[in-house]
N, C-alpha and C positions, 0 to 999 in steps of 0.2 A: 696803597692800592695793590701793588704787586704782591705784598704779603697776604692781602685778602684773597686775591685770585689763587695764590698758591694754596692757601688754607682751604678754599672751596674745592679745589682739585683733589686735595688730600682727603677731604670729607667724602667726595664723590667716589673715589677709589675704595675708601674704607667701607662705604655703604655697599658697593658692589661685591667686595670681598666677603662681607658679612652675609649678603644674600646668596652668594655662591656657596658659602659654607652651609647655609640653611638647606639649599638644594641638595648638596652632597649628603647631608644628614638624612634628608627625606628619602633620597634614592636608596641609601643604605638600609633604611628602615623597611623599604619595600623589596629589598634584595631577596631572591628566592621565590618571589611570586611572579608567575609568568602569565601574561594576558594572552588569551586565545579568543579571537573574534569568530562569531558564528552567525550565519544567516539561515533563516528558514521562512517558509510560507505557512507554517502550521504552529500555532501557539502551544499545543500539547507537546510537540516535539521539543520545544525549548524547555519545557518543564522536565522532560526526560533527561536532557543534558545537564540541567541545573542539579538534578539529583545525582547524576554521574560525577559531577565535580565534587560534591560533598563526599562521596565515597572515595574518589581518587585522592583528595586532600587528606582524608583520614588514613589512607594507606601509604601516602607519600609525603611525610612531613617536611622533607627537604626539597621537594619539587612541587610546590603549591601552584595551583592554577586559579586564575580569575577569568571566568567566562564573560565575555562582552557580547551578549546576544541581541539580535535584531529580527523582528518579525515583519515581513513585507507581504503585500498582496501577491498572489500567485504569479501573474504575468509580469508585474513590476520587478519582482525578485529575479526571475529567470532572465529577463531582458537585461537588467543591470549586471547580473553575473556574467552573461555572455560577452558584454562589452568589456568588462574588467578582465576577463580571461584572455580575450583576443588582443587587448591593448597591453597586457602585461602589468597593469597598474590598477590598484583599488579593490582587488578580490579579498574576501575574508580568508582566515586560516582554514575554517571548516564550514561546509555548507550542505544543505539538503538539495537534491535535484530530483524532481519528480520523474517517474519512469518514462513517460512519453517524451520528456524533454532531454533525457539523458544522452541519446545519440548525437545531439547537437554539440556535445562537449567531447565527443570521441572522434571528431573530424580533424584531419590534418595533424598538426603537432599537438599531442595531448598534453595539456598543462595541469593534469591532476596527478597526485602522488600515487605511485604503485603501492598496493597493500599486500602483495604476495607473501612477504616475510611473516605477516601476522595471520593471513587467511590459511595458508597451506597446512600448518600444524593442526588446525581444527576443522578443516574442510569436510572431513568424513562425518562430523557431527552435525552438519548443516544440510538442509534441503538445497543441494548444490545448484539446482536450476535457478534459485533465487539469487545466488551469488553470480551465476553466469550472466544474468541480465546486465550487470554493471561491469562486465569484463570485455576485453578485446585482445585478440591474439594471445590468449593465455595469461593476460595480466589483469588483475583485479583492481578496480579503482573505487568502487562504491560499496558500501555495506548496507544491507536491507533492514527494514523495520519489522517486516512480518512475512509470513508465507502467503497470506491472502487466499488460502485454500477455498475454492468454491464448494459450497455445501447446500443442502436443502433444509429449510426450516419448516417443520410441520406443526400445525395446530392440532394437537392430539384430541382435543374436545370435539372438533368437527369430524375428524377421522373416526373416533369412537362412535359417534352418532350414525355413521355409515357402516360400522362393523369392519373398519379397515385397520389393520395393524401396520404401523409404519415400517417395522422390521421385515415385513413380508414384501416390501417394494424393492426389488433388486435391479430390474431393468426398466427402460423407458416404456416398454410395452406394459409392464406391471403398473407403472405410474398412470398410464392412460386408463387401464381397467379400474384402478383405485379412484381416478377422477370421475369415471362414469358412475361408480357406486356412490360417491359423495354427492354428485349432481342429482341422482335419483332419490337419495334419502333426505337430502337437506336443501336441494335447489341452489346450492352455492357452487361457484367455480372452484376448481382444484387449485388454480394459480392465476397469476397475472404475468403478462409479458411486457417488457419495456419496448416502446416504439420510438422513444427519443433518447435512448442510451444503449450501451453495448453489453450490460452485465447479464442479460439473459442469453443472448446469442453467442458471445465470445467464449465463455467457458464450455458451452455445449459443443462447439466445433473443436476446441482444444483437447477435450477428453477423447476425441476421435483422431488425435494426432494431426489435426489440421490447424490452420491459423489464417491470418490476413496476408502474411508474407511467408515465403519459404526461407530456408537457412541462408540463402544467397541474397535475400532481400527482394526477390521478385514478387510481384503482386499475384496472389493466388486466391483472392477474395471470391472469385466466381468458379472455383473448382467444384467438382461433382459432390464432394462431401459437404461443403458449405451450402450448396443449393439444397441438398436433401435435408439438412438440419433446418434451414429456414422454411422449407415446405412442411416439415414436421410441426414447427411452431404454428404455421398457418392452419394446419389441420386441427391442432388442439383448439384453436379459436373458432374456426368456421365449419369444420367437419364434425369433430367430436363434441364441440361446444363445452369443453371443460376448462377453458381458459378465456380470459378477457384482457384487452389492452389495459395496462396500468393507468389509474387515474393520473391525469397530467402527463402521461407518457413514460414516467420513470418512477423508480422506487425511492426517490429522495424528495418527494413532494409532500406537503402537509395534507393534501387530499388523499394521497395513498396511505400515509401513516394513519389518518383518521379512519379510513375504511378497513384497513388491516386490523387496527386496534379494536374495531367494532365487531371483529369476527366474520368479516364478509368473505374471506378467502381461506382455503385450507392449507396453503403452503406458498413458499417463495424461494426461488433460487438466488442466492447472493453469496459473496465471500464471507469468511469468518469475521472480517473486520466490521461487518454489518451488525454484529451483536449489539454494539453500542447504540444503534438506532432503536432497537427494541427497548433497551433499558431506559433510554431517554425520551422516546416519543410514542411508544406503544405499551405503556405501563400496565394496561388492563390485561395484557396477555401473559403476565408473570404467572409461572406455574402451569402454563398450558403448552408451551412450545418445547419441541425437542429438535436437536440438530443431528442430521444424518448425512452420510455420503450421498453424492449424486447417484441417481440410477445409472446403470451401465447401458451402453448401446447394444452390446452383445455379451454373452457369457465370457467371463475373463477380461472384459474391457475395463478401461480405467474409470475411476469414479470421482475425479476432481481435476482442477487446473489452478495454477497460481495466478491470481488476478490483482492488478494494481500494484503500487509500491512506490517507495522513495529510497534513493541511494544517497547516503551521506559520504562526502568526499573530503579529502584534504587537498587544497590547491597548492601548486608549486610556489606560490607567492607567500606561503606561510612563513612567519618570522622565525619560528623554531619548528622546522619541518619534522624532525624526529619526535619531538614531544607531542606535536599535534597528531601524528600517526599513532603513537603509542596510546594516547588518550582515547582516540576514536576506537582503536581495537579493544581497549579496556571497556568502553561503553557498549559496544555493539557485538563483540565476539565472545566475551566471557560468559560463563554460566550465569553469574549473578546479573549481568547486564541483560541477558535474555529473559530471566525471570522477572526483572523489572519491566520489560516490555509488556508482559501480561498484567502485572500488578498495577502499573501506573496508567497504561494506555488500553488495556483489554485486547492487545494484539496477539495473534498466534505466533509465537517466537520462531524465527527461522532455524534456530538451533534445536533440532528435534530431540536431542538427548535430555533436554530439560522437561519435556512433556510429561515424564513420569515422576518428576521431582515432587516431593511432598508439599513444597511451597506453592505449587500450582493447584493443589487440592484445597488450600485454605479458603474458607468462605469469603466471597466478595459479591458484588452486585450481579455478576454474570452467573456464578454458580447458584445463587439464590433464585435467579430469574428462570433459567432453563432446567428442564427435567432430567437432563443427562446426569447419571451418577458421576461420570468422569468425562468432562468435555474433551480432554486430550487423549482419551482412549480412542475416540473417533479419528483423531489426527494420526495417531500411531498406526491405526489400522490401514490408513490410506496413504501413508507417507511416501511410498514408492509409486503411487498412482497420481501424484500431483503434477500434471503435465506443465511444462514451461510454455511461455509465450515468446514470440519473435518480435523484437522491438527494433525498428529502423528509423531513419531520419524522416520517413514519410508517415510514421505512425500517427502523429497529430492530425494530418490531413485526412487520413483514412478513417480514423475514429469520428471525425467531424461528419464525414459522408455517412457513416453508419448511423450516427445519431440524428442527423438532420434530413436524410433522404431515404436510405435503404429500408430501415425498419418501419418508418412512417408510411412509405409508399406500398410496402408489401403487406403490412399487418394492420394498418389503421385505415388509410383511404382505399387500399386495394387497387390503386391506379396502375400498378405493375405487378406482374407475377413475381414470386421470389427469385426465379432465374433472371428475369429481365432487370429487376432492381439491382441484383448483385453484379450482373454483367455490365450494366451501364456505369455503375460506380467504379468498377475495376478498370474499365476502359478510360474513364475520366481521369483516374489517378495515373494510369500508364501514360 
């Protein structure tokens, strides 16, 4: 019996030694491959990073990366990330943080890796305001996906019927006159204004060097500039009658896409990233639309503003912090990475020096859809006029007020004047 017990013990240890040997062999096989975990709320962003991994591995045979990506619902991901960051446990190596949520991760002890080592050498090639959104006290933590330059999309077929040349529209006064001509000749509105979203109002105040908050984070929603802009929108709808509230209140509804696709409106103000909505949801407008800078408010005034965005960060919990930082810089700061942002996602790259690269002139669904000979010539023309936005911890609350009360009360129900709607919302936030 004792011999049997001894024999069984020997067999047990032998089996474990064999298994251990197998494990060591397996680990050795995987040696040189580094796993990097990545969270996002946008499936397309994951595809961008998967492509970046392929390019990285081709260029770095001795430092291979395996990306372990997860896509979550918007709120779920940001809530889960905040808990992981605050607790110090469970955060991914790399993660996307949407612009309005970003300030939540810059409070108190910042547990995001600084990227200055990689940003500073190429900063002058970027629209710096898009980098500054994800920075604090001179330290850069997040890298952007796009400029989000606000532009005007014109239906040239409708303008031509009214004898209007889109290149002749330089100021908002010109835009009103063009709208009156379009209305008289075609009976169609010049544009639509959002009453349940911020993409009409926000860029128009930003191009006048205003915002929802000042540089110190104080609420300035009800300042004189913002009031005058909202009054101008009101006048376009109810005084000049050249604009109407967008169907369903915003420019991301099926009702709106259907009406715009039908040729019901002559133009729309939205960021460059809206191009994909045309190619995907308003296909009948192919070959009719042209992208132009926003009208100026006065001679010499700015013609755009940077709208929306997502900053990708490396958390300080990253297993290999230096590799994660280097890979993120490779994906987001390099020339090739920025060209891929256009080729894969249709985004206007934040690195402006690639806008004239021949790769961005190659035919794709965007160049075939829009009439611009060179889409990026428009961006190069206005690159120094793309005003930044001020993002604070209160930005989510304020944008909710804009979407759910201010625009609706002032432009849809008219239960409040533009000044009353802005003042009441500003006071509520204060």
